[in-house]
N, C-alpha and C positions, 0 to 999 in steps of 0.2 A: 238470326243465323246469316252469316255472310255467304254469298254465292261463291262457290269454289272457282278458282281461276282455271280456265281451260288449259290443259297441258299439251305441249307440242308432241309430235309422234315419238321422238326419241325419249322424252321423259316418261311418257305414258308406258311405253314398252320396257323401259328400264325398270319401272315399278312392277310390271307384271312378271317378268322373268319366266321361269319354268311353269308358272301358273297358266300362261297362255298355251304352252305345249300340252299340258294335261287337259285343258278344256277342249281342245280340238283334235286330240290324238285319235279318237275313234271315228273320224270322218271316213266312211266307206268310199265316198266319191273321190276324195283326195288320194287314197291309196289306189283306187282303180285307175285314176288318171296317170299315176306314176307307172303302173304296170303297162299301160298303153304306150307311154313314152318310151319305156325300156324296150318294148317290142320293136320299135322303129329306129332306135339309136344304133349307129355303127359302133363297133368296139372302140373303146378309148376316146370317146367323143369329148369335146370341150363344152361344158355347160355353165351358163350364168344363172345364178339363183338370186333374183331380185327380191329384197325383203326376206332374207334367209332366216331370220329369227333365231331360234335355238339350234338350228341345223337339222332338226328332226320334224317330220320324216324325210323331207325332200332331199337335202344334201346328203344325208346318211344313206338313203336308198340308192342314190345315183353313184356315190363314191364306192359303196360296197359292191356295186356292179362293175366297177373298174373304170368309171368315167372320171375325167378331170373336172372338178367342180370349183367354181369361184362364187362364194356367197357375198352379197353386199347388203348391209343393213345400217340404219341410222342410229341404232341403239347400242352403245358400248357394252351394256350388260348382256344383251342378247349375243353380241359377237363373242364376248368372253365365254359364255356358256357353249356356243356353237364350236368354238375352237377346242374346248375340253371334250365335248361329246362326239365330235366328228373330226378326229385328228387327220384323217386321210383327205380332207377337203381344205381349201384355203378360204379365209374370210377377211373382208375389209370393212372397217367402220366408216361409212361415207353415205352421203346423199346421192343416190343413183343419178339424179338430174345433173350432178356436177362431176361425175366420174368420166374420165376420158376412155372411150371405147372405140377401137378401130372397126371400120366396116368389115363385115364378113369374117369376124374373129371368133365366133362361137358357132358350134354345130346345133346348139339348142339354147333356148332361154326359158326359164320358169319364172312366173310372177304370180304367186298365190296370195290374193287379198292384200297386196302391198301397195296399191295405188289409191286406196280409199281416203287417205288423208291429203291427197293432192287436189289441186283445182282441176276443173275439166280441161282447161287449156293445157295444163302440165301433163295430165293423163294422156291426152291426145298426142301431144308432142313426144312423150316417152314411147308410146306404142309405135308411132312412126319411126322413131329412132331405133327401136328394137328390130324393126323390119330391115334396117340397114346393117345392124350388128350381126344378125344371123346370116350364115352362108346360104347361097341359093340352094334350095332343096332341104334346108335346115328346118328345125321345128320350133314352135312356140306353144307353150302350155300356160294358159292364164286362167285365173279364177277370181271372181268378184261376187259381191252382193248386188244383184241386178235390180236396183230400185232407183227411181227417178228423183234424186234428191241432190241439193247443192248447198253446201255450207251449213249443214244442220248440226246443231250441238246435241250430242248424245252422251249418255254414260255407258261406258263399255268396260265391263269387269271392274267396276268401281273407279274408273278413270274417266275424266271429262275430256272428250275429243270432239273434233269437228269432222264430219263425214260428207264426202261428195261422191256420187256414183251416177251411173247411167242405167236406163232401162235395158233389158236384155237385148232387144233388137239394135239399139244404138251402140251398145258395147260390141256386139258382134260385128257391126258395120265398121267400127274402129279397126278391128283386127283384119278384116278383109281388105279395107282400103289401105292398110299398111303393107299389103302384098302377100297375104297368107290365104291359102285355100283351106277351108275347114275340112278336117278329117273326122272329127268327133266332137260332140257336145253333150253335156248333161245338165239338166236343171233339176235341182233337188232341194229338199228342206233338211236342215241339220240343226239339232239342238246342242249347243256347247255344254260341256259338263262343268258348270260352275253355279253357285247359288244365284237363283233368279234368271238363269239362262232360258231363253225362249227360242222356238224354232225360227230360223232365218233362211231366206231363199239363198241359194248358191248356184252360180253358173260356172261351169268348167268348159273351156274351149281348147282344142288341140288343132293347130294349123301347121301347114307346110309352106315355106317360102317359095313363091313361084318365080 
């Protein structure tokens, strides 16, 4: 048997499509984090959704609440699905690391599990950049799998990917050093709904730009 070639993020999530949405749709912590964000957002806020996937639930919840949402994702298939499912938001197919973003151009940024296939250097640089993109007093909602791993090959929902992450304390430090004061955090275990899904730790952080 030949070892399967590891897929880049775009190809892996192209292959998953709406299966990814179904697997994670019942995350109570994800929905709770969106409710907390909505409680703090001013009406008609401009929100950047990094790694927007199928557009649900994040972009959909925010758009339905009247906010202006821009989703960015590397997967053309995901972006196509998101545009169809969430017509009241805008979506761009691009690598967020190479997207031009003006300083203080968004009232809030969401990044749910979208950094895990970046190197630690890229994750750190992106979080610092988001600290400049968010307006002073603006909000950052992030979620990750808080484990201390770097460049580990794993099978995720049948796709071979490479994962890099930080332990919870180190990831929290990234966020605070980028200029955010923590308003809320939750550590939880969630089991995705797909064959062979196992409980995974999840860390949700909500911060305000100081």
